[in-house]
N, C-alpha and C positions, 0 to 999 in steps of 0.2 A: 504494500500500500504506500502510495507516494505522500509527500508533504502537502499540507494545506497551501493552496496558492494565494489565499487572501484571508484576512481577518474580518473585513467589512467591504462595503462597496466604495469606500473612500479611496483617494489616492494615497497609497501607503508607502512608507519607507521602512525597510528592515535595517536594524543597526546591531552590530556585534563588535567584539574586540578580540585581540590576540596579544599574548605576552604578559598578561597580568601576573602569572605565577613565575615569571622568569626572575633571575637575579642579575641580569645584565641586559643592556639595551633598552629601547623604548617600549611603550605600550602603543599599539596601533588599533584604531577603530575604522570601520567602514560603514557607510550609509548608502543604501541603494534603492532606487525605485525601478521595479520591473514592469514591463507592459502587461496589461490585462490579458490573461490567456496564455502567457508564457509558462512553459514548464520544461523540465529536463529530468529524465529518470535517474540520473546519477547525482544530482544535486542533493546534498545532505550536510549535516553537521561536519565541519571540516576535520574534526578529530576522528571521524569514522572513515575518512578517505586517505588514500595513499598520496604521497607528494606528487606523483605523476598525474593522478586523477585531479588533484587540486589545481595543478598548473594548466591542465587541459581545460578544466571547467572555468577557471578564472578568465581565460581569453573569450570563451563563449559568453560568459556573464557580462563582461565589459562591452562586448560587441552588441549584445541584445538590450542592455539596460537603457532606460529612458535617460537616467543620469546616475552617477555615483560620486561619492566623495570619500577621501581618506584623511583621517586625523592622526597626527603623530605627536606624542608627548615624550620628551627625552628623559633619560635617567636622572638628570640633575633636578628636573621639575618634579619627578616622582619622589625623590628624596625630600624635596622641600614641602610638597603639599600632601603626600602619601598616595599610595597606589589607587585607592578608591576614588579620591578626588581627581587624580590624573586620568583615570578611566573615563569618568564623566566628562572631563575636559576634552579628551580625544574624541568621544562620541559627539559632543556638541560642535567641535571643529569640523568633523566629517559632515554633519548635518548642514552646517553653514556653507559647505562647498557644493551642495546640490544646486544644479542650475534651474531646477523646478522645485517649487515649495510644496511639500507633501501636506496632505490634510490630516494624516495620522502617522505617528511614529510607533513602530513595533520594536521594543527594546528587549534584547536577550538578558535575562536575569530578573532579580526581584527588586532592584532599586535604580533610580535615575534622578539626576538633578538637572532639569532643563534650563537652557539659557534662551529659549524662544517661547512663544505662546502657542506653539503647535501642540495639540493634544497628543498624549502618548499612552501606551499600555506596556507594562512590564510583564514579560512572559518567561517563567522559569522553564529552562530547556527549550526555549523558543527556536534555537538553531536546529533542533531535530523535530520541530513541529511545523514551522512556517517557512515556505520557500524563500521569501525575501530575506529573512534572518539568516538562513543557511547560506544564501548567496553572499551576504555581508560577511559571514564568518570565513568563507573561502577567500574573499578579497583581502580581508584583514590579515589572515594567516599567510597567504602567498606574498603579500607586500612586506610583511614583517620578516618573513624568512629570507627574502632577498637582502634586506638590510643587514641581518645577522651574517649572511654569507659574505657580504662585502666587508664587514668588520672582522671576519675570520681571516681575511687576507692581511689585516693589520696585526692581529693577535692570534696566530694559529695554535698557540699552546693550549687554548681553552676549548678547542674543537667546536666552535660555535656553528660551523657549517653542518655539523652533525646534531648537536644538542639544542641549537637555536637560542642559547642563553638560559635554558632550564637547568635546575640544580641537580643534574645527574651526578653520580658518584665520580665519574671521570672528570667532570667540570670542577667539583669540589676538590678533588685531588690536585688538579692543576693550580687552583688557588693556593693550596697549601705549599706547593712547590715553587710557584712563580710570583705569588702575591696577587693583589688585585690590579685590574686595569682601570683606566679612566672611564670606562663604560659600565663598570659594575655599579649596582645600586647599593650605596653604602648604608642605607637605612634597613636593608634586608640582612638576614643571617647568611653571611658568606662563608664563614669557616665552620668546619664540622665541630659539633659539640662532643663532650666526653664519651657519650654513649655511641655516637656514630664513629668516633675514632677507633673503637674496638671492633668495628665491622671490617672484614677483609675486603681489600680492593680487588 
């Protein structure tokens, strides 16, 4: 069974983010308005897709979208205002970049702090329920992955091309060995705690 193509008859924009749980790099949000009647059987929550599927679908989504916008909030801002506020900021930035004003915002998650007067609905697991939110999740994920792959060229020791800044054991081990980079989120737990240190690498 496919995803719901719409929440209402209004002109809807789906919004989702990527990178909230990372310890390095930015948080990225995408907002997208899809044409009425558009569907694709492969579009789903980006976490349920392979990198190849996401890259393939992102090109289709960008081509078919009425409009889309990308919001990027860097690691320094995340440290200054916290990751939740940074996520809201990225989402609002993405919404403002839409060339057409939607009548309703569909937000993945249970909270949002709008900076516009556009009505919104927060939908838990919206990226696996509504097509526009799933499409936004794919755009946010592929856009952020490319950022981290570029940063990997600068700091290959952390294997960001592979882990995209998420706190894998390999990433944690690299921090222990090489220290932190200028792209790490200093307000996050970067070093392993005593319990984790006892785990085998």
